[in-house]
N, C-alpha and C positions, 0 to 999 in steps of 0.2 A: 405731574399732578397739579391740578388747578386748585388754587386757593379758594376757600369758601368766601363768598361775598356777604356783607351785611347791609341792611337797608338803613338809610338815614332819611328822615322826612324833614323837609324845611319849607317854610312859606316865605315867598319874596313878593315885594311889590311888583306889579306887572311890568313896569319899565326896567326893573333890575333883571327880571327873568328874561325879557326880550334881549337885553344887552348881553347877558351871559349866553343865550342861545346863538346870537349873532357871532360872538367871539369864538364860541366852540365851532361853529360852521366855518368861519374863516381859517381856523386851525385844522380843519378837516377831521375833527373828533366829535364824539358824542358830548352832550351836556354833562352826563355823568363823568366821563373821562376828564372833561375840562375842569369841573369842580374838584375832582380828586387831584388833578395836577396842581391847582391852586393851594389846596390843603397841604400837599406834600412839599410845596415850595415854601409856604409861610409857617406852618406849624413848627418845624425844627428851629427856625429863628426865634419864634416866640418862646418855645420851651427853653432854648439856650439862654435867652435873656433873663428868664425868671428862675433859672437854676444855677447860674454862675455869678460869681462876684469878681469884679476886676478891681485890683488894688494897685496903687502906685508903689514904687519900690519903698518909699518912706512908710506908707501905710502898712505894707507887708512886714517891714523891719520892726515897726511898733507892735504889730500883732504878735510876731515871734517873741519879742522881748517880754510882752505881758504873759504869753503862754509859758515861757521858761521861768518866770518869777511867780511861782504859785502863791507866795506870801502876799503878793500885791493885790489880790482880789478874793472875794468870797462869793461863791455861786449862790444866786437866789433860789428859793424853792421852785419858782416857775422854770428856771433854766434847768434845774435838776430833773423836774418832771418831763420837760421837753426832751432832754437827753435820754431819759428812760424810755419814752415813747419811740424815739428814733432807734434805740438799741433793739426794742421789741420788733420794729419793722425791718430790721436787718441793715440799717445804715451804718 
């Protein structure tokens, strides 16, 4: 079964378009396939960067300690509202 394709419209400066066309030609693929390849290579990295947090061991240990010691903090109304929105969204 062939997946349905959707259209994306984009405007580029002429020199950018020519460069992309040349690169696609050198790769033996269409401009559409070339642009799709670029998105498939870059988008996962961008999404990962914005959706993951990397902590050092010390930062993680501090985080766990604070989470385990409920008496050490009071959640603000903003945090409670954000948590409620995340719960509604299924996170």
